MIFIDREN-143918 format. One record per residue (C-alpha): x, y, z. Coordinates in Angstrom, 1 decimal, padded with zeros to 4 digits. Example, Ala and Ser with C-alpha at 12.3 -4.5 7.8 and 13.67 -1.06 7.14 Angstrom:
# residues 2
012.3|-004.5|007.8
013.7|-001.1|007.1
//
This chain:
# residues 446
-010.1|008.1|034.9
-007.9|007.5|031.8
-009.0|009.5|028.8
-010.3|007.2|025.9
-007.9|007.1|022.9
-009.3|008.4|019.6
-008.1|007.8|016.1
-007.4|011.5|015.7
-004.9|011.6|018.7
-001.2|011.9|018.4
000.4|008.5|019.2
003.6|008.2|021.1
005.0|004.7|021.8
003.0|004.4|025.1
-000.3|005.5|023.5
000.2|003.3|020.4
000.9|000.2|022.5
-002.0|001.1|024.8
-004.4|001.2|021.8
-003.0|-001.9|020.1
-002.5|-004.0|023.2
-006.2|-005.1|023.4
-006.0|-006.3|019.7
-002.8|-008.2|020.4
-004.3|-009.8|023.5
-007.5|-010.6|021.6
-005.5|-012.3|018.8
-003.4|-014.3|021.3
-006.3|-015.3|023.4
-008.3|-016.3|020.2
-005.3|-018.4|019.2
-005.1|-020.0|022.6
-008.8|-021.0|022.7
-008.5|-022.0|019.1
-006.0|-024.7|020.1
-008.1|-025.9|023.1
-010.0|-028.3|020.7
-006.6|-029.7|019.7
-005.5|-030.2|023.3
-008.6|-031.9|024.5
-009.0|-034.0|021.3
-005.3|-035.1|021.2
-005.2|-036.0|024.9
-008.7|-037.3|025.6
-010.1|-038.5|022.3
-007.1|-039.8|020.4
-004.5|-039.3|017.7
-006.7|-040.4|014.7
-009.6|-037.9|015.6
-006.9|-035.3|016.1
-005.6|-036.0|012.6
-009.1|-035.7|011.2
-009.6|-032.4|012.9
-006.3|-031.1|011.5
-007.1|-032.2|007.9
-010.5|-030.5|007.7
-009.7|-027.4|009.8
-008.0|-025.5|007.0
-011.1|-025.8|004.9
-013.3|-024.4|007.7
-011.0|-021.5|008.3
-010.8|-020.8|004.5
-014.6|-020.3|004.4
-014.5|-018.1|007.6
-011.8|-015.9|006.0
-014.5|-014.0|004.2
-015.3|-012.3|007.5
-011.7|-011.3|007.9
-011.7|-009.8|004.5
-014.8|-007.7|005.1
-013.8|-006.8|008.6
-010.3|-005.5|007.9
-010.9|-004.3|004.3
-014.1|-002.5|005.4
-012.4|-001.0|008.4
-009.7|000.5|006.2
-012.5|002.2|004.1
-014.5|003.2|007.1
-011.4|004.6|008.8
-010.6|006.7|005.8
-014.2|007.9|005.5
-014.1|008.9|009.2
-010.9|010.8|008.6
-012.6|012.7|005.8
-015.3|013.7|008.2
-018.3|011.8|006.8
-019.6|009.9|009.9
-023.1|009.2|008.4
-021.6|007.4|005.4
-019.2|005.5|007.7
-022.1|004.2|009.7
-024.1|003.2|006.6
-021.1|001.3|005.2
-020.5|-000.5|008.5
-024.1|-001.7|008.8
-024.1|-002.8|005.2
-020.9|-004.8|005.6
-022.3|-006.6|008.7
-025.6|-007.5|006.9
-023.8|-008.7|003.9
-021.4|-010.8|006.0
-024.3|-012.5|007.8
-025.9|-013.5|004.5
-022.6|-014.7|003.0
-022.0|-016.8|006.1
-025.2|-018.7|005.5
-024.6|-019.3|001.8
-021.0|-020.5|002.4
-022.2|-022.9|005.2
-024.7|-024.5|002.9
-022.3|-024.9|000.0
-019.6|-026.2|002.4
-021.8|-028.9|003.8
-022.8|-030.1|000.3
-019.3|-030.6|-000.8
-017.6|-031.5|002.6
-017.1|-035.3|002.0
-015.5|-034.6|-001.4
-013.3|-031.9|000.1
-012.2|-034.2|002.8
-011.2|-036.9|000.3
-009.4|-034.3|-001.8
-007.4|-033.5|001.3
-006.4|-037.1|001.4
-008.5|-038.1|004.4
-009.4|-041.8|004.3
-010.6|-044.6|006.6
-011.3|-043.5|010.2
-009.7|-040.1|009.6
-012.2|-039.4|006.8
-015.1|-040.1|009.1
-013.8|-037.9|011.9
-012.9|-035.1|009.4
-016.5|-035.0|008.0
-018.1|-035.2|011.5
-016.0|-032.2|012.8
-016.5|-030.2|009.6
-020.3|-030.6|009.5
-020.8|-029.4|013.0
-018.4|-026.5|012.6
-020.1|-025.4|009.4
-023.4|-024.9|011.3
-021.6|-022.0|013.1
-019.9|-020.5|010.1
-022.1|-017.4|010.2
-020.9|-016.8|013.7
-017.3|-017.4|012.9
-017.5|-015.0|009.9
-019.1|-012.3|012.0
-016.7|-012.7|014.9
-013.8|-012.2|012.4
-015.5|-009.1|010.9
-016.2|-007.5|014.3
-012.5|-007.7|015.3
-011.7|-005.0|012.8
-014.8|-002.9|013.3
-014.5|-002.7|017.1
-011.0|-001.2|016.7
-012.3|001.3|014.1
-015.1|002.2|016.5
-012.3|003.1|019.0
-013.3|000.2|021.3
-010.4|-002.3|021.0
-010.8|-003.2|024.7
-014.4|-004.3|024.0
-013.0|-006.5|021.3
-010.7|-008.1|023.8
-013.5|-008.8|026.3
-015.7|-010.3|023.6
-012.8|-012.6|022.6
-012.3|-013.6|026.2
-016.0|-014.4|026.6
-016.1|-016.5|023.5
-012.9|-018.3|024.4
-013.8|-019.0|028.0
-017.1|-020.4|026.8
-015.3|-022.7|024.4
-012.8|-023.9|027.0
-015.4|-024.6|029.6
-017.6|-026.5|027.2
-014.7|-028.4|025.8
-013.9|-029.8|029.3
-017.6|-030.5|029.9
-018.5|-032.1|026.5
-015.3|-034.1|026.1
-014.0|-035.0|029.5
-017.3|-035.2|031.4
-020.0|-036.1|028.8
-017.6|-038.1|026.7
-018.9|-036.7|023.4
-015.5|-037.0|021.7
-014.8|-035.0|018.6
-018.4|-033.9|018.2
-018.3|-032.3|021.6
-015.2|-030.3|020.6
-016.9|-029.0|017.5
-020.1|-028.1|019.4
-018.1|-026.2|022.0
-016.4|-024.3|019.2
-019.7|-023.3|017.6
-021.2|-022.1|020.9
-018.1|-020.0|021.6
-018.3|-018.4|018.1
-022.0|-017.7|018.8
-021.0|-015.6|021.8
-018.3|-013.8|019.8
-020.7|-012.8|017.1
-023.9|-012.0|019.0
-022.4|-009.9|021.8
-021.0|-007.2|019.4
-024.3|-007.2|017.5
-026.2|-006.3|020.6
-023.7|-003.6|021.6
-023.5|-002.0|018.2
-027.3|-002.0|017.8
-027.8|-000.5|021.3
-029.4|003.0|020.6
-028.0|004.3|023.9
-024.3|003.9|023.1
-022.3|006.9|021.9
-019.9|005.0|019.7
-018.7|006.5|016.4
-020.1|003.4|014.7
-023.6|002.1|015.1
-025.6|-000.8|013.6
-028.6|000.6|011.8
-030.0|001.4|008.4
-028.0|000.6|005.4
-028.3|000.6|001.6
-026.6|-001.6|-000.9
-023.3|-000.1|-002.1
-021.7|-002.4|-004.6
-018.8|-000.1|-005.2
-017.9|000.2|-001.6
-018.3|-003.6|-001.1
-015.9|-004.2|-004.0
-013.4|-001.6|-002.5
-013.7|-003.4|000.9
-013.1|-006.7|-000.7
-010.1|-005.3|-002.6
-008.7|-003.7|000.6
-009.1|-006.9|002.5
-008.1|-009.2|-000.2
-004.6|-009.6|001.3
-006.1|-010.7|004.6
-008.5|-013.0|002.8
-005.7|-014.4|000.7
-003.5|-014.8|003.7
-006.2|-016.9|005.4
-007.1|-018.8|002.3
-003.4|-019.5|001.5
-002.6|-020.6|005.0
-005.5|-023.1|004.6
-004.3|-024.2|001.1
-000.7|-024.4|002.2
-001.8|-026.3|005.3
-003.5|-028.8|002.9
-000.3|-029.1|000.9
001.8|-029.6|004.0
-000.5|-032.3|005.2
-000.3|-034.0|001.8
003.5|-033.9|001.8
003.7|-035.0|005.4
001.4|-038.0|004.8
003.9|-039.0|002.1
007.1|-038.6|004.2
005.9|-039.2|007.8
002.3|-040.6|007.8
-000.3|-039.5|010.3
002.5|-038.6|012.9
003.7|-035.9|010.5
000.2|-034.5|010.2
-000.2|-034.5|014.0
003.2|-032.8|014.5
002.4|-030.1|011.9
-001.0|-029.6|013.6
000.8|-028.9|016.9
003.2|-026.5|015.2
000.3|-024.6|013.6
-001.4|-024.2|016.9
001.7|-022.8|018.5
002.4|-020.8|015.4
-001.0|-019.1|015.7
-000.1|-017.9|019.1
003.2|-016.4|018.1
002.1|-014.7|014.9
-001.0|-013.4|016.7
001.3|-010.8|018.2
002.1|-009.4|014.7
-001.5|-009.8|013.4
-002.9|-008.2|016.5
-000.6|-005.2|016.3
-001.2|-004.6|012.6
-005.0|-005.0|013.0
-004.9|-002.5|015.9
-002.7|000.1|014.1
-004.3|-000.1|010.7
-007.4|002.1|011.4
-005.2|004.8|012.9
-003.1|004.9|009.7
-006.2|004.8|007.5
-007.7|007.7|009.5
-004.5|009.8|009.2
-004.2|009.0|005.5
-007.8|010.1|004.9
-007.2|013.3|007.0
-004.0|014.0|005.1
-001.9|014.1|008.3
001.4|013.0|006.8
003.4|014.1|009.9
001.5|011.7|012.1
001.6|009.0|009.4
005.4|009.2|009.3
005.6|009.1|013.1
003.4|006.0|013.2
005.5|004.2|010.6
008.7|004.7|012.5
007.2|003.5|015.7
005.6|000.5|014.0
008.9|-000.5|012.4
010.7|-000.4|015.7
008.0|-002.5|017.4
007.9|-005.1|014.6
011.7|-005.4|014.7
011.8|-005.9|018.5
008.9|-008.4|018.4
010.6|-010.5|015.7
013.7|-011.1|017.7
011.7|-011.8|020.8
009.4|-014.3|019.0
012.5|-016.2|017.6
014.1|-016.5|021.0
010.9|-017.5|022.8
010.1|-020.1|020.2
013.5|-021.8|020.4
013.4|-021.8|024.2
009.8|-023.1|024.4
009.9|-025.7|021.6
010.0|-028.7|024.0
007.5|-027.6|026.7
005.0|-026.5|024.1
005.3|-029.8|022.2
004.8|-031.7|025.4
001.4|-030.2|025.9
000.1|-032.1|022.9
002.3|-035.1|022.4
003.7|-036.2|025.7
001.8|-039.5|025.4
004.0|-040.6|022.4
007.8|-040.3|022.8
008.5|-040.7|019.0
005.9|-038.2|018.1
007.2|-035.8|020.7
010.7|-036.0|019.3
009.5|-035.4|015.8
007.4|-032.3|016.9
010.3|-030.8|018.9
012.7|-031.2|016.0
010.2|-029.7|013.5
009.4|-026.7|015.7
013.0|-025.9|016.3
013.4|-025.4|012.5
010.1|-023.8|011.8
010.5|-021.2|014.5
013.3|-019.4|012.6
010.5|-018.1|010.3
009.3|-015.9|013.2
012.4|-013.7|012.6
010.9|-012.7|009.2
007.1|-013.1|009.2
006.3|-009.9|011.1
007.8|-007.8|008.3
005.6|-009.5|005.6
002.5|-009.2|007.8
003.1|-005.5|008.5
003.9|-004.7|004.9
000.7|-006.2|003.7
-001.3|-004.5|006.5
000.3|-001.2|005.7
-001.0|-001.2|002.1
-004.4|-002.3|003.3
-004.5|000.7|005.6
-003.5|002.9|002.6
-006.5|001.4|000.7
-004.1|-000.2|-001.8
-005.5|-003.7|-001.8
-003.6|-004.7|-005.0
-000.1|-004.4|-003.5
-001.3|-005.7|-000.1
-002.8|-008.8|-001.8
000.3|-009.3|-003.9
002.6|-009.3|-000.9
000.3|-011.7|000.9
-000.2|-014.0|-002.1
003.5|-014.3|-002.8
004.3|-014.7|000.8
001.8|-017.4|001.8
001.0|-019.2|-001.5
003.6|-018.9|-004.2
006.7|-019.2|-002.0
005.5|-021.7|000.5
003.8|-023.9|-002.1
006.9|-024.0|-004.1
009.3|-024.7|-001.3
007.1|-027.4|000.3
007.5|-029.4|-002.9
011.1|-028.5|-003.8
013.0|-028.7|-000.5
011.8|-032.2|000.5
013.5|-033.5|-002.7
016.8|-032.5|-001.1
016.2|-032.7|002.7
013.2|-035.0|002.9
010.9|-034.2|005.9
013.3|-031.5|007.1
012.7|-029.7|003.8
009.0|-029.4|004.7
009.9|-027.6|008.0
012.4|-025.3|006.3
009.9|-024.3|003.7
008.3|-021.6|005.9
011.6|-020.1|006.8
012.7|-019.7|003.2
009.3|-018.3|002.2
009.1|-015.8|005.0
012.7|-014.6|004.4
012.1|-013.8|000.8
008.7|-012.3|001.5
010.2|-010.0|004.1
012.7|-008.7|001.5
009.9|-008.2|-001.1
007.8|-006.2|001.5
010.7|-003.9|002.2
011.1|-003.3|-001.5
007.4|-002.3|-001.9
007.5|-000.1|001.2
010.4|001.8|-000.1
009.0|002.1|-003.7
005.7|003.6|-002.4
007.1|005.9|000.3
006.6|009.1|-001.8
003.1|008.3|-002.9
001.7|007.7|000.6
004.3|009.8|002.5
004.7|007.4|005.4
008.5|007.7|005.2
//
């Protein structure tokens, strides 16, 4: 029987990949089942409902991003606490973060439902598209608490040294979503409402299964769900640590809204649909980077807390090599798979298919750079420096992309929109390298 990997172990390449592979697989699978709604809606419900889904989805993901912030920011703090040897405090913090996240999910769902029609109009949804956007959004907001908790548990399961459990939970949630999509949309003909309901039920599985496992008194995990006390200072620290991941999710949603606004101006609904397809595929590709950094961050936090700089330096070297190799692989794969991936969603419309293939061939160049920015932000989260992590993330995903998506189309029209991500990721990668070098002596990872 293979010996379980612990955060305190020495990590060679094989052990590091073995520990992070479940996180990578979880992220990829989550991205795949996240696009299932798009596939079924686009092919079985229609282009207009698909446009409504794409317009409102960034808002739903923006609210759910709070779970990502607490999960990853809290994991960094808990990992550091475990490295310092205080397991009792680590368990108290973990339980508190979960209870807080559950309450926050309910509050955000209520507020989201109240303002949903106005938000949809603000996002330039109108006519039939507006009706579909509100319909999909209202149903998905019912499950916001489950989405938030599912996001939070992704980080906590890795810190609990159970990344493989996280993968199986993600698979269970995803398979549930896929099966119900086929049942509700294809068999029952429930249309867009069926897609939203399938998503909510899948998220319920992804949230409730970890709760049951963490609360089981018979498990011997280093983290358990139990008693907790309010700890405002630690909550603030977790939010600060995870602010980059929160900003990354928020900004992707905001930038998605800006892209949709510009695409409606330059290409109409077809532009929105093409961008939606690219975003679905983009989620799968960058899931490799996010999965790896989510998996490796608790290890780095533990060794930082334990003061083990030798292991920290070894981890940094290995991570740099893996990110570099993955970046090249992602670029080549994206260029080769542009047409077959686009055909999955848009084969029913030749003009839309051509637009999507052309757009993706340009957008895919960004995969050469985005891994560096993602790793740079995650590195500082792991070091419990939420300020620098958030700064990298904010500049990468908000400032640069928002600027370029308005500036470049003035010169290159719709092609300028597709090149915006490439320019933004390239500059963000350079900025990340500058910060990593500047802080190397303080954290001693180089």
